[in-house]
BALOZA-942306 format. One record per residue (C-alpha): x, y, z; residue number from 1; residue in three letters. Coordinates in nm, 3 decimals, m for minus. Layout:
BEGIN
+---------+---------+---------+-----+------+
|      xx |      yy |      zz | pos | code |
+---------+---------+---------+-----+------+
|       X |       Y |       Z | NUM |  ALA |
...
+---------+---------+---------+-----+------+
% end
This chain:
BEGIN
+---------+---------+---------+-----+------+
|      xx |      yy |      zz | pos | code |
+---------+---------+---------+-----+------+
|   1.364 |  m0.730 |  m0.835 |   1 |  UNK |
|   1.723 |  m0.697 |  m0.819 |   2 |  UNK |
|   1.765 |  m0.380 |  m0.808 |   3 |  UNK |
|   1.413 |  m0.330 |  m0.593 |   4 |  UNK |
|   1.627 |  m0.101 |  m0.348 |   5 |  UNK |
|   1.760 |   0.147 |  m0.648 |   6 |  UNK |
|   1.472 |   0.225 |  m0.840 |   7 |  UNK |
|   1.261 |   0.365 |  m0.515 |   8 |  UNK |
|   1.590 |   0.499 |  m0.378 |   9 |  UNK |
|   1.736 |   0.638 |  m0.638 |  10 |  UNK |
|   1.687 |   0.617 |  m0.994 |  11 |  UNK |
|   1.578 |   0.962 |  m1.192 |  12 |  UNK |
|   1.731 |   1.132 |  m0.811 |  13 |  UNK |
|   2.072 |   1.380 |  m0.972 |  14 |  UNK |
|   2.069 |   1.512 |  m0.569 |  15 |  UNK |
|   2.468 |   1.695 |  m0.716 |  16 |  UNK |
|   2.170 |   1.893 |  m0.923 |  17 |  UNK |
|   1.960 |   2.016 |  m0.620 |  18 |  UNK |
|   2.251 |   2.101 |  m0.321 |  19 |  UNK |
|   2.313 |   1.685 |  m0.131 |  20 |  UNK |
|   1.930 |   1.711 |  m0.089 |  21 |  UNK |
|   1.809 |   1.359 |   0.007 |  22 |  UNK |
|   1.511 |   1.444 |  m0.055 |  23 |  UNK |
|   1.421 |   1.556 |  m0.411 |  24 |  UNK |
|   1.298 |   1.933 |  m0.417 |  25 |  UNK |
|   0.906 |   2.000 |  m0.535 |  26 |  UNK |
|   0.935 |   2.243 |  m0.841 |  27 |  UNK |
|   0.634 |   2.375 |  m0.805 |  28 |  UNK |
|   0.638 |   2.569 |  m1.130 |  29 |  UNK |
|   0.411 |   2.589 |  m1.390 |  30 |  UNK |
|   0.623 |   2.734 |  m1.707 |  31 |  UNK |
|   1.017 |   2.691 |  m1.774 |  32 |  UNK |
|   1.206 |   3.026 |  m1.947 |  33 |  UNK |
|   1.340 |   2.988 |  m2.235 |  34 |  UNK |
|   1.697 |   3.191 |  m2.358 |  35 |  UNK |
|   1.705 |   3.133 |  m2.739 |  36 |  UNK |
|   1.342 |   3.136 |  m2.954 |  37 |  UNK |
|   1.467 |   2.797 |  m3.158 |  38 |  UNK |
|   1.520 |   2.608 |  m2.822 |  39 |  UNK |
|   1.125 |   2.686 |  m2.794 |  40 |  UNK |
|   0.983 |   2.657 |  m3.134 |  41 |  UNK |
|   1.126 |   2.333 |  m3.087 |  42 |  UNK |
|   0.956 |   2.234 |  m2.747 |  43 |  UNK |
|   0.668 |   2.404 |  m2.897 |  44 |  UNK |
|   0.786 |   2.096 |  m3.239 |  45 |  UNK |
|   0.754 |   1.811 |  m2.931 |  46 |  UNK |
|   0.636 |   1.926 |  m2.607 |  47 |  UNK |
|   0.762 |   1.561 |  m2.471 |  48 |  UNK |
|   1.119 |   1.647 |  m2.538 |  49 |  UNK |
|   1.170 |   1.895 |  m2.246 |  50 |  UNK |
|   0.995 |   2.189 |  m1.978 |  51 |  UNK |
|   0.775 |   2.369 |  m2.123 |  52 |  UNK |
|   0.404 |   2.403 |  m1.932 |  53 |  UNK |
|   0.386 |   2.155 |  m1.570 |  54 |  UNK |
|   0.060 |   2.052 |  m1.714 |  55 |  UNK |
|   0.333 |   1.836 |  m1.949 |  56 |  UNK |
|   0.681 |   1.782 |  m1.759 |  57 |  UNK |
|   0.784 |   1.906 |  m1.481 |  58 |  UNK |
|   1.077 |   1.766 |  m1.316 |  59 |  UNK |
|   0.940 |   1.610 |  m1.027 |  60 |  UNK |
|   0.691 |   1.456 |  m1.195 |  61 |  UNK |
|   0.960 |   1.296 |  m1.448 |  62 |  UNK |
|   1.144 |   1.169 |  m1.069 |  63 |  UNK |
|   0.762 |   0.927 |  m1.020 |  64 |  UNK |
|   0.737 |   0.862 |  m1.409 |  65 |  UNK |
|   1.170 |   0.688 |  m1.350 |  66 |  UNK |
|   1.047 |   0.504 |  m1.047 |  67 |  UNK |
|   0.690 |   0.349 |  m1.203 |  68 |  UNK |
|   0.810 |   0.302 |  m1.506 |  69 |  UNK |
|   1.141 |   0.059 |  m1.377 |  70 |  UNK |
|   0.923 |  m0.097 |  m1.133 |  71 |  UNK |
|   0.709 |  m0.203 |  m1.425 |  72 |  UNK |
|   0.931 |  m0.329 |  m1.652 |  73 |  UNK |
|   0.800 |  m0.088 |  m1.914 |  74 |  UNK |
|   0.957 |   0.188 |  m2.117 |  75 |  UNK |
|   0.784 |   0.444 |  m2.026 |  76 |  UNK |
|   0.569 |   0.635 |  m1.794 |  77 |  UNK |
|   0.222 |   0.890 |  m1.763 |  78 |  UNK |
|   0.063 |   0.976 |  m1.430 |  79 |  UNK |
|  m0.246 |   1.173 |  m1.356 |  80 |  UNK |
|  m0.446 |   1.311 |  m1.116 |  81 |  UNK |
|  m0.662 |   0.989 |  m1.041 |  82 |  UNK |
|  m0.711 |   0.658 |  m1.164 |  83 |  UNK |
|  m1.021 |   0.722 |  m1.320 |  84 |  UNK |
|  m0.741 |   0.921 |  m1.555 |  85 |  UNK |
|  m0.514 |   0.698 |  m1.689 |  86 |  UNK |
|  m0.825 |   0.475 |  m1.820 |  87 |  UNK |
|  m0.970 |   0.722 |  m2.003 |  88 |  UNK |
|  m0.657 |   0.786 |  m2.139 |  89 |  UNK |
|  m0.543 |   0.432 |  m2.240 |  90 |  UNK |
|  m0.929 |   0.385 |  m2.384 |  91 |  UNK |
|  m1.026 |   0.679 |  m2.582 |  92 |  UNK |
|  m0.640 |   0.693 |  m2.670 |  93 |  UNK |
|  m0.664 |   0.342 |  m2.933 |  94 |  UNK |
|  m1.035 |   0.370 |  m3.028 |  95 |  UNK |
|  m1.259 |   0.564 |  m3.304 |  96 |  UNK |
|  m1.574 |   0.527 |  m3.427 |  97 |  UNK |
|  m1.753 |   0.192 |  m3.489 |  98 |  UNK |
|  m1.459 |   0.028 |  m3.281 |  99 |  UNK |
|  m1.537 |  m0.287 |  m3.057 | 100 |  UNK |
|  m1.336 |  m0.346 |  m2.696 | 101 |  UNK |
|  m1.377 |  m0.673 |  m2.507 | 102 |  UNK |
|  m1.429 |  m0.610 |  m2.106 | 103 |  UNK |
|  m1.422 |  m0.825 |  m1.828 | 104 |  UNK |
|  m1.676 |  m0.867 |  m1.612 | 105 |  UNK |
|  m1.800 |  m0.562 |  m1.322 | 106 |  UNK |
|  m1.503 |  m0.345 |  m1.437 | 107 |  UNK |
|  m1.431 |  m0.061 |  m1.153 | 108 |  UNK |
|  m1.691 |   0.117 |  m1.174 | 109 |  UNK |
|  m1.537 |   0.459 |  m1.317 | 110 |  UNK |
|  m1.439 |   0.258 |  m1.634 | 111 |  UNK |
|  m1.746 |   0.058 |  m1.646 | 112 |  UNK |
|  m1.917 |   0.380 |  m1.695 | 113 |  UNK |
|  m1.679 |   0.550 |  m1.928 | 114 |  UNK |
|  m1.735 |   0.185 |  m2.141 | 115 |  UNK |
|  m2.118 |   0.204 |  m2.088 | 116 |  UNK |
|  m2.223 |   0.566 |  m2.144 | 117 |  UNK |
|  m1.924 |   0.771 |  m2.278 | 118 |  UNK |
|  m1.774 |   0.526 |  m2.549 | 119 |  UNK |
|  m2.122 |   0.479 |  m2.743 | 120 |  UNK |
|  m2.200 |   0.875 |  m2.796 | 121 |  UNK |
|  m1.873 |   0.768 |  m2.990 | 122 |  UNK |
|  m1.990 |   0.513 |  m3.177 | 123 |  UNK |
|  m1.806 |   0.227 |  m3.024 | 124 |  UNK |
|  m1.893 |  m0.031 |  m2.821 | 125 |  UNK |
|  m1.812 |  m0.344 |  m2.529 | 126 |  UNK |
|  m1.870 |  m0.664 |  m2.499 | 127 |  UNK |
|  m1.830 |  m0.764 |  m2.101 | 128 |  UNK |
|  m1.729 |  m1.142 |  m2.035 | 129 |  UNK |
|  m1.696 |  m1.372 |  m1.799 | 130 |  UNK |
|  m1.238 |  m1.374 |  m1.829 | 131 |  UNK |
|  m1.169 |  m1.676 |  m1.657 | 132 |  UNK |
|  m1.166 |  m1.838 |  m1.892 | 133 |  UNK |
|  m0.986 |  m1.795 |  m2.255 | 134 |  UNK |
|  m1.239 |  m1.928 |  m2.470 | 135 |  UNK |
|  m1.456 |  m1.650 |  m2.387 | 136 |  UNK |
|  m1.201 |  m1.369 |  m2.534 | 137 |  UNK |
|  m1.141 |  m1.608 |  m2.774 | 138 |  UNK |
|  m1.569 |  m1.574 |  m2.874 | 139 |  UNK |
|  m1.630 |  m1.202 |  m2.801 | 140 |  UNK |
|  m1.358 |  m1.080 |  m3.050 | 141 |  UNK |
|  m1.522 |  m0.926 |  m3.383 | 142 |  UNK |
|  m1.290 |  m0.766 |  m3.710 | 143 |  UNK |
|  m1.315 |  m0.386 |  m3.513 | 144 |  UNK |
|  m1.200 |  m0.494 |  m3.182 | 145 |  UNK |
|  m1.002 |  m0.341 |  m3.114 | 146 |  UNK |
|  m0.897 |  m0.313 |  m2.700 | 147 |  UNK |
|  m0.866 |  m0.585 |  m2.463 | 148 |  UNK |
|  m0.967 |  m0.457 |  m2.142 | 149 |  UNK |
|  m0.822 |  m0.598 |  m1.818 | 150 |  UNK |
|  m0.810 |  m0.617 |  m1.464 | 151 |  UNK |
|  m0.708 |  m0.903 |  m1.255 | 152 |  UNK |
|  m0.781 |  m0.956 |  m0.923 | 153 |  UNK |
|  m1.086 |  m0.808 |  m0.943 | 154 |  UNK |
|  m1.158 |  m0.589 |  m0.639 | 155 |  UNK |
|  m1.435 |  m0.759 |  m0.487 | 156 |  UNK |
|  m1.459 |  m1.104 |  m0.619 | 157 |  UNK |
|  m1.116 |  m1.159 |  m0.686 | 158 |  UNK |
|  m1.165 |  m1.255 |  m1.064 | 159 |  UNK |
|  m0.834 |  m1.340 |  m1.253 | 160 |  UNK |
|  m0.735 |  m1.399 |  m1.622 | 161 |  UNK |
|  m0.452 |  m1.546 |  m1.702 | 162 |  UNK |
|  m0.218 |  m1.253 |  m1.836 | 163 |  UNK |
|   0.009 |  m1.436 |  m2.070 | 164 |  UNK |
|  m0.232 |  m1.634 |  m2.245 | 165 |  UNK |
|  m0.474 |  m1.334 |  m2.299 | 166 |  UNK |
|  m0.198 |  m1.153 |  m2.476 | 167 |  UNK |
|  m0.040 |  m1.375 |  m2.695 | 168 |  UNK |
|  m0.444 |  m1.402 |  m2.830 | 169 |  UNK |
|  m0.432 |  m1.061 |  m2.863 | 170 |  UNK |
|  m0.103 |  m0.982 |  m3.005 | 171 |  UNK |
|  m0.217 |  m1.264 |  m3.287 | 172 |  UNK |
|  m0.556 |  m1.070 |  m3.334 | 173 |  UNK |
|  m0.344 |  m0.690 |  m3.342 | 174 |  UNK |
|  m0.553 |  m0.606 |  m3.079 | 175 |  UNK |
|  m0.443 |  m0.426 |  m2.758 | 176 |  UNK |
|  m0.406 |  m0.476 |  m2.411 | 177 |  UNK |
|  m0.442 |  m0.331 |  m2.077 | 178 |  UNK |
|  m0.494 |  m0.427 |  m1.739 | 179 |  UNK |
|  m0.584 |  m0.252 |  m1.455 | 180 |  UNK |
|  m0.323 |  m0.371 |  m1.229 | 181 |  UNK |
|  m0.429 |  m0.170 |  m0.838 | 182 |  UNK |
|  m0.485 |  m0.463 |  m0.672 | 183 |  UNK |
|  m0.086 |  m0.624 |  m0.722 | 184 |  UNK |
|   0.071 |  m0.330 |  m0.681 | 185 |  UNK |
|   0.410 |  m0.366 |  m0.978 | 186 |  UNK |
|   0.566 |  m0.518 |  m0.676 | 187 |  UNK |
|   0.314 |  m0.850 |  m0.662 | 188 |  UNK |
|   0.260 |  m0.843 |  m1.066 | 189 |  UNK |
|   0.374 |  m0.757 |  m1.347 | 190 |  UNK |
|   0.192 |  m0.784 |  m1.620 | 191 |  UNK |
|   0.383 |  m0.592 |  m1.938 | 192 |  UNK |
|   0.624 |  m0.891 |  m1.831 | 193 |  UNK |
|   0.380 |  m1.131 |  m1.936 | 194 |  UNK |
|   0.311 |  m0.944 |  m2.304 | 195 |  UNK |
|   0.070 |  m0.674 |  m2.145 | 196 |  UNK |
|   0.081 |  m0.366 |  m2.335 | 197 |  UNK |
|  m0.046 |  m0.097 |  m2.133 | 198 |  UNK |
|  m0.083 |  m0.133 |  m1.727 | 199 |  UNK |
|  m0.245 |   0.125 |  m1.508 | 200 |  UNK |
|  m0.385 |   0.103 |  m1.124 | 201 |  UNK |
|  m0.477 |   0.331 |  m0.879 | 202 |  UNK |
|  m0.152 |   0.516 |  m0.728 | 203 |  UNK |
|  m0.414 |   0.722 |  m0.467 | 204 |  UNK |
|  m0.370 |   0.329 |  m0.247 | 205 |  UNK |
|  m0.077 |   0.138 |  m0.258 | 206 |  UNK |
|   0.146 |   0.357 |  m0.409 | 207 |  UNK |
|   0.039 |   0.678 |  m0.206 | 208 |  UNK |
|  m0.017 |   0.435 |   0.107 | 209 |  UNK |
|  m0.145 |   0.779 |   0.368 | 210 |  UNK |
|  m0.445 |   0.820 |   0.258 | 211 |  UNK |
|  m0.323 |   1.143 |   0.120 | 212 |  UNK |
|  m0.310 |   1.217 |  m0.233 | 213 |  UNK |
|  m0.522 |   1.095 |  m0.542 | 214 |  UNK |
|  m0.315 |   0.973 |  m0.861 | 215 |  UNK |
|  m0.350 |   0.798 |  m1.145 | 216 |  UNK |
|  m0.006 |   0.515 |  m1.327 | 217 |  UNK |
|  m0.022 |   0.412 |  m1.697 | 218 |  UNK |
|   0.251 |   0.245 |  m1.892 | 219 |  UNK |
|   0.337 |   0.108 |  m2.190 | 220 |  UNK |
|   0.614 |   0.191 |  m2.464 | 221 |  UNK |
|   0.743 |   0.489 |  m2.476 | 222 |  UNK |
|   0.566 |   0.522 |  m2.794 | 223 |  UNK |
|   0.182 |   0.516 |  m2.658 | 224 |  UNK |
|   0.277 |   0.714 |  m2.397 | 225 |  UNK |
|   0.351 |   0.961 |  m2.660 | 226 |  UNK |
|   0.098 |   0.931 |  m2.820 | 227 |  UNK |
|  m0.130 |   0.977 |  m2.533 | 228 |  UNK |
|   0.049 |   1.273 |  m2.365 | 229 |  UNK |
|   0.071 |   1.483 |  m2.697 | 230 |  UNK |
|  m0.296 |   1.473 |  m2.725 | 231 |  UNK |
|  m0.490 |   1.359 |  m2.384 | 232 |  UNK |
|  m0.313 |   1.482 |  m2.099 | 233 |  UNK |
|  m0.312 |   1.755 |  m2.266 | 234 |  UNK |
|  m0.582 |   1.896 |  m2.440 | 235 |  UNK |
|  m0.762 |   1.717 |  m2.188 | 236 |  UNK |
|  m0.454 |   1.796 |  m1.888 | 237 |  UNK |
|  m0.521 |   1.522 |  m1.628 | 238 |  UNK |
|  m0.157 |   1.558 |  m1.517 | 239 |  UNK |
|  m0.084 |   1.490 |  m1.130 | 240 |  UNK |
|   0.099 |   1.846 |  m0.921 | 241 |  UNK |
|   0.439 |   1.822 |  m0.816 | 242 |  UNK |
|   0.388 |   1.835 |  m0.492 | 243 |  UNK |
|   0.163 |   1.518 |  m0.528 | 244 |  UNK |
|   0.394 |   1.402 |  m0.692 | 245 |  UNK |
|   0.656 |   1.438 |  m0.477 | 246 |  UNK |
|   0.403 |   1.281 |  m0.190 | 247 |  UNK |
|   0.387 |   0.964 |  m0.455 | 248 |  UNK |
|   0.846 |   0.999 |  m0.455 | 249 |  UNK |
|   0.719 |   0.951 |  m0.075 | 250 |  UNK |
|   0.516 |   0.684 |  m0.061 | 251 |  UNK |
|   0.681 |   0.422 |  m0.267 | 252 |  UNK |
|   1.036 |   0.413 |  m0.104 | 253 |  UNK |
|   0.778 |   0.209 |   0.272 | 254 |  UNK |
|   0.602 |   0.020 |  m0.046 | 255 |  UNK |
|   0.789 |  m0.289 |   0.029 | 256 |  UNK |
|   0.816 |  m0.308 |   0.414 | 257 |  UNK |
|   0.435 |  m0.210 |   0.429 | 258 |  UNK |
|   0.295 |  m0.426 |   0.155 | 259 |  UNK |
|   0.475 |  m0.715 |   0.385 | 260 |  UNK |
|   0.345 |  m0.601 |   0.713 | 261 |  UNK |
|   0.029 |  m0.544 |   0.581 | 262 |  UNK |
|   0.048 |  m0.933 |   0.336 | 263 |  UNK |
|   0.107 |  m1.090 |   0.655 | 264 |  UNK |
|  m0.229 |  m0.969 |   0.857 | 265 |  UNK |
|  m0.452 |  m1.001 |   0.637 | 266 |  UNK |
|  m0.362 |  m1.405 |   0.666 | 267 |  UNK |
|  m0.400 |  m1.383 |   1.012 | 268 |  UNK |
|  m0.740 |  m1.167 |   1.009 | 269 |  UNK |
|  m0.847 |  m1.445 |   0.659 | 270 |  UNK |
|  m0.754 |  m1.758 |   0.912 | 271 |  UNK |
|  m0.944 |  m1.604 |   1.203 | 272 |  UNK |
|  m1.241 |  m1.496 |   0.964 | 273 |  UNK |
|  m1.262 |  m1.914 |   0.767 | 274 |  UNK |
|  m1.336 |  m2.011 |   1.121 | 275 |  UNK |
|  m1.597 |  m1.744 |   1.191 | 276 |  UNK |
|  m1.940 |  m1.894 |   1.269 | 277 |  UNK |
|  m2.131 |  m1.565 |   1.130 | 278 |  UNK |
|  m1.894 |  m1.590 |   0.824 | 279 |  UNK |
|  m2.005 |  m1.789 |   0.494 | 280 |  UNK |
|  m1.755 |  m1.775 |   0.360 | 281 |  UNK |
|  m1.355 |  m1.579 |   0.269 | 282 |  UNK |
|  m1.208 |  m1.441 |  m0.080 | 283 |  UNK |
|  m0.909 |  m1.385 |  m0.113 | 284 |  UNK |
|  m0.649 |  m1.495 |  m0.454 | 285 |  UNK |
|  m0.416 |  m1.706 |  m0.178 | 286 |  UNK |
|  m0.577 |  m1.838 |   0.030 | 287 |  UNK |
|  m0.622 |  m2.292 |  m0.047 | 288 |  UNK |
|  m0.982 |  m2.288 |  m0.118 | 289 |  UNK |
|  m0.958 |  m1.954 |  m0.383 | 290 |  UNK |
|  m1.086 |  m2.174 |  m0.710 | 291 |  UNK |
|  m0.808 |  m2.001 |  m0.915 | 292 |  UNK |
|  m0.506 |  m2.002 |  m0.611 | 293 |  UNK |
|  m0.305 |  m2.207 |  m0.870 | 294 |  UNK |
|  m0.321 |  m1.905 |  m1.214 | 295 |  UNK |
|  m0.299 |  m1.666 |  m0.842 | 296 |  UNK |
|  m0.004 |  m1.856 |  m0.732 | 297 |  UNK |
|   0.099 |  m1.866 |  m1.063 | 298 |  UNK |
|   0.100 |  m1.498 |  m1.175 | 299 |  UNK |
|   0.108 |  m1.290 |  m0.861 | 300 |  UNK |
|   0.413 |  m1.286 |  m0.613 | 301 |  UNK |
|   0.160 |  m1.202 |  m0.352 | 302 |  UNK |
|  m0.196 |  m1.043 |  m0.282 | 303 |  UNK |
|  m0.162 |  m0.737 |  m0.022 | 304 |  UNK |
|  m0.449 |  m0.652 |   0.195 | 305 |  UNK |
|  m0.732 |  m0.642 |   0.041 | 306 |  UNK |
|  m1.036 |  m0.917 |   0.048 | 307 |  UNK |
|  m1.441 |  m1.050 |   0.068 | 308 |  UNK |
|  m1.581 |  m1.172 |   0.329 | 309 |  UNK |
|  m1.946 |  m1.319 |   0.265 | 310 |  UNK |
|  m2.154 |  m1.300 |   0.588 | 311 |  UNK |
|  m2.427 |  m1.578 |   0.704 | 312 |  UNK |
|  m2.715 |  m1.335 |   0.707 | 313 |  UNK |
|  m3.102 |  m1.393 |   0.713 | 314 |  UNK |
|  m3.166 |  m0.971 |   0.693 | 315 |  UNK |
|  m2.973 |  m0.661 |   0.565 | 316 |  UNK |
|  m2.980 |  m0.504 |   0.939 | 317 |  UNK |
|  m2.745 |  m0.802 |   1.080 | 318 |  UNK |
|  m2.442 |  m0.616 |   0.767 | 319 |  UNK |
|  m2.585 |  m0.311 |   0.831 | 320 |  UNK |
|  m2.553 |  m0.331 |   1.254 | 321 |  UNK |
|  m2.178 |  m0.512 |   1.192 | 322 |  UNK |
|  m2.014 |  m0.246 |   0.984 | 323 |  UNK |
|  m2.172 |   0.021 |   1.160 | 324 |  UNK |
|  m2.029 |  m0.145 |   1.578 | 325 |  UNK |
|  m1.704 |  m0.154 |   1.380 | 326 |  UNK |
|  m1.478 |   0.104 |   1.662 | 327 |  UNK |
|  m1.119 |   0.108 |   1.441 | 328 |  UNK |
|  m1.168 |   0.006 |   1.105 | 329 |  UNK |
|  m1.358 |   0.299 |   0.937 | 330 |  UNK |
|  m1.626 |   0.249 |   0.639 | 331 |  UNK |
|  m1.530 |   0.336 |   0.327 | 332 |  UNK |
|  m1.401 |   0.307 |  m0.018 | 333 |  UNK |
|  m1.026 |   0.264 |  m0.184 | 334 |  UNK |
|  m0.779 |   0.086 |   0.027 | 335 |  UNK |
|  m0.356 |   0.035 |   0.032 | 336 |  UNK |
|  m0.302 |   0.352 |   0.297 | 337 |  UNK |
|  m0.248 |   0.310 |   0.655 | 338 |  UNK |
|  m0.592 |   0.281 |   0.779 | 339 |  UNK |
|  m0.817 |  m0.060 |   0.768 | 340 |  UNK |
|  m1.139 |  m0.009 |   0.577 | 341 |  UNK |
|  m1.423 |  m0.189 |   0.574 | 342 |  UNK |
|  m1.735 |  m0.216 |   0.274 | 343 |  UNK |
|  m2.078 |  m0.424 |   0.220 | 344 |  UNK |
|  m2.205 |  m0.468 |  m0.106 | 345 |  UNK |
|  m2.523 |  m0.352 |  m0.004 | 346 |  UNK |
|  m2.436 |  m0.007 |   0.043 | 347 |  UNK |
|  m2.486 |  m0.043 |  m0.265 | 348 |  UNK |
|  m2.868 |  m0.190 |  m0.271 | 349 |  UNK |
|  m3.164 |  m0.044 |  m0.095 | 350 |  UNK |
|  m3.327 |  m0.238 |   0.200 | 351 |  UNK |
|  m3.634 |  m0.437 |  m0.024 | 352 |  UNK |
|  m3.429 |  m0.544 |  m0.274 | 353 |  UNK |
|  m3.196 |  m0.714 |  m0.089 | 354 |  UNK |
|  m3.189 |  m1.086 |  m0.114 | 355 |  UNK |
|  m2.995 |  m1.330 |   0.147 | 356 |  UNK |
|  m2.943 |  m1.615 |  m0.093 | 357 |  UNK |
|  m2.767 |  m1.364 |  m0.343 | 358 |  UNK |
|  m2.364 |  m1.448 |  m0.231 | 359 |  UNK |
|  m2.313 |  m1.063 |  m0.397 | 360 |  UNK |
|  m2.550 |  m0.891 |  m0.127 | 361 |  UNK |
|  m2.370 |  m1.004 |   0.187 | 362 |  UNK |
|  m2.116 |  m0.935 |   0.047 | 363 |  UNK |
|  m1.807 |  m0.662 |   0.279 | 364 |  UNK |
|  m1.522 |  m0.602 |   0.143 | 365 |  UNK |
|  m1.209 |  m0.592 |   0.367 | 366 |  UNK |
|  m0.914 |  m0.404 |   0.423 | 367 |  UNK |
|  m0.628 |  m0.490 |   0.590 | 368 |  UNK |
|  m0.364 |  m0.218 |   0.651 | 369 |  UNK |
|  m0.059 |  m0.136 |   0.884 | 370 |  UNK |
|  m0.268 |  m0.200 |   1.274 | 371 |  UNK |
|  m0.174 |  m0.505 |   1.456 | 372 |  UNK |
|  m0.412 |  m0.838 |   1.374 | 373 |  UNK |
|  m0.475 |  m0.900 |   1.722 | 374 |  UNK |
|  m0.591 |  m0.531 |   1.732 | 375 |  UNK |
|  m0.838 |  m0.591 |   1.430 | 376 |  UNK |
|  m0.981 |  m0.906 |   1.506 | 377 |  UNK |
|  m1.041 |  m0.755 |   1.773 | 378 |  UNK |
|  m1.236 |  m0.514 |   1.702 | 379 |  UNK |
|  m1.449 |  m0.722 |   1.399 | 380 |  UNK |
|  m1.547 |  m0.974 |   1.725 | 381 |  UNK |
|  m1.710 |  m0.670 |   1.959 | 382 |  UNK |
|  m1.860 |  m0.648 |   1.618 | 383 |  UNK |
|  m1.975 |  m0.975 |   1.586 | 384 |  UNK |
|  m2.115 |  m0.994 |   1.839 | 385 |  UNK |
|  m2.385 |  m0.636 |   1.798 | 386 |  UNK |
|  m2.523 |  m0.835 |   1.493 | 387 |  UNK |
|  m2.596 |  m1.134 |   1.610 | 388 |  UNK |
+---------+---------+---------+-----+------+
% end
């Protein structure tokens, strides 16, 4: 993007309005005052038009909204207090009783809980499919299908969907498309440019970059964002706070250089693991062995720092020992911060149910942070030595 530096460093920032400060102020206010009753009346009629109460619009949040919308090449943006909130609002705002959703299988945990536990209470059903083949979408669509929900790549096996093909199919059927773009960020994938209606991401991850803020982003047309703002966002009160918005603005400043560093380090760690005798497989979208490598290269500009290792293990204890022996790579959920992480899939499996023949049971998801790759490789090597 030719104007990336402008978006990250200048867009939305009117420094003449706040004493020419380089860093924008945090407008830590709950509400805003008016001098005229008529002005107040107009805002009551359309709270999306200006500042009334920081549950809705806020100047610091607006700076962030402008930047994130521009990065996604979308008309507008809403920022929520978590990625789960962004998911819920985007889906809930576009279904009613009797509607049907087509979703890729094994989406983010809280997306699946919404599909399985909450929406059925309102008469909304969901069909899960293998999204790697467009034919599966075609077969799953029903007359009452209103949403196709995508996650490309998925955050464990990194299955991709052909975003342009799905968008074309959905548009022909008058179906809304939503894509979780948390893995790639707007710098490495632009679903809106490929025809997707709404794009969401967990800003907790790369956008924040420091593991100190939880937030979610939703972008799309201004009409759609206003529809969600007027209903789901204001009613549920799940917008982001001004301080957290300021932290995300700070995170955006260094996003390109962080992603470049993380991507370079990830390649080195992946190449090391592929040669290790205790590694059965490494799953990474930009690795030549990845089954959808051509699609990955076509619609993604990079693959950042998340990948999965399948460990050669006959017993769960080998995986447990390996993970618990890591000294510098932390065992934790999420990704996108400065610190490297690992999480074993077997943490959600009871020991008696572990199956060494089940590839998924032997998965360990890694996130490569900003540490030196040699430092991380040494940590992995000593943990392998204890897990033999």
